C-alpha positions, 0 to 999 in steps of 0.5 A: 414698352413692355406693357403695351407689347403685352396688350398687342400680343394679347390682341393677337391671341384671339383677334376680335372684329373692330369697326372704324367709321372714319376710313377716308382719313389717312391716319385711320386707314394707315392704322387699320391696315397695320392692325389687320396686317399684324393680326391685332384685329379683324378690321371693318371700315364703315363709310363710302367704299369708293372714297375709302378705296381712293384714299387708300390708293393715294397712300398705296395701302392695300385693303385686301384683308379689310371689310368695307361696308356701305351703310346705304347698301348694307343688308343690315340697314333695316335691322339697325334702323329697327333697333334704333327705333326700339332704343329711341322711340321715347325720344321721338325716333321714327322709322323714317328718321331711323333709316336716315340716321343709320346712314351716318357711319358713326351711328351704323358702327355703334349699332353694329357693336350693340347687335354683335356684328362687331366686337368694338369700335374706335372713332374720334379722329374726325368726329368730336368727342361729344358725338363719339361718347354720346353715340356710345352711351345711347346706342351701345349702352352702359354695362348693367352693373354700373351707372355711368361711363367714365374714362381713363388714360393708359400711361406708359412709362418706358423710357430709361429716365423713368424711375417708375417703369411700366403702365399706369391707369389714370382715371377719370381724366376726360369725362366726369367733371365732379363725381360724388362719392358713389360715382368716384367709387364706381370710377375706381372699380371700373378703373381697377377692371381696366388695369386687370384687363390691360396691364394684366396684373392685379390692380392696386388703387390709390384714391388721390387727395391732398390728404393722406390718412386724414392729415387734412380735414375738408369736404373734398377729403371726406368725399374721397374717404367715403368713396374708398369705403364704398369700394372696400365694401363692394370689392373687399379683395381689391387693394386700395388706399384712400385718402392718399397723396400722390407721393404716398401712392407711388413711393414705397418709402413715403407710404411706409411713413404716412400710411398705417396698414397700407394695402398698396404700399406705395406701388399703385398702378391705378390712380383715381383723381378726385375730379376732372380738374385734377385728372386732366392736369395730372395726365398732361403733367405726366405726359408733357413734363414726365415724358409718359406716353398717354393712350386715350382717353379710353372709355369704361363702363359700356356694355361693349368697347367703344373708344374715342380718339383725339382729333390730333392723333397720329396713325400710331395712336390709333393703332394702339387704341385699336389694340386696347379696344381688341383686348377690352372686347376679349374681356367683354366676351369672357364676361358675357360667357361667364354670365351665360353660364351662371345658374339662375336663381329659383 
């Protein structure tokens, strides 16, 4: 898994602080201890410290290198509660209610990320996807240059039988049900950023359709074409083909026959699906029939990294998501530093 190994090595180069809020779960504990031991991240576990320690003792796991935070006893409780009121007062949040809300580990962890006490968060082994995503959007917030949060899967094709070797970004496969052209363009641009950060190579984006270069005429095709044009106007240096069928996106010989002046040339590493039906079916076909390893769903478009887990995930799955979150946090840190250094307009 060369691409995945690169992610892990990148995470080790400049470890970030990743907070997890489901530390009583044995899978989360095992992944947290491994990530800490291997230098992938500096781990913080939010929850009941005694319950977490008891769970660790049952599996003979050492928590020596991991910080434990009890929301009820934390010196940050009042600060986080004040921030929650400032964020949600218009929705009826009061100081009394906020003091109780921040006792929830999921809420506490998200506010830690928002205020810079942690660089990223991982949850979802116990909490539902709906709760994890809603909390991230409401409390961590959407990155100012975007309007929506979407998802992607990091698909690893590393087995001897795989014709295509390496990593691919599949987006959106979990969140946005039926994006319009503007939303689809935004998904494509955030997915391209995800490819650059995680695959550590220049993104080559395929805007997937049942049509290639106008071979079919339909409103669904028109949406993909419009989205592609939007991306080209906003990211003129980005390699992108659309509308394009899957075979022309990933097979050079077919791209050469079907696409005149292709920018991707059948070597796409970012596959953008036209809707959630296609995306969800596509990644599961690649995983279950194609034998790809699917890591995700991962979130993109947030102010700071926060990623979801499947409740059926393994400790290894969580470990990989921690590594991905750590690399996303490095990129977010670099982005913030760049914005700080930019001169202000007169």
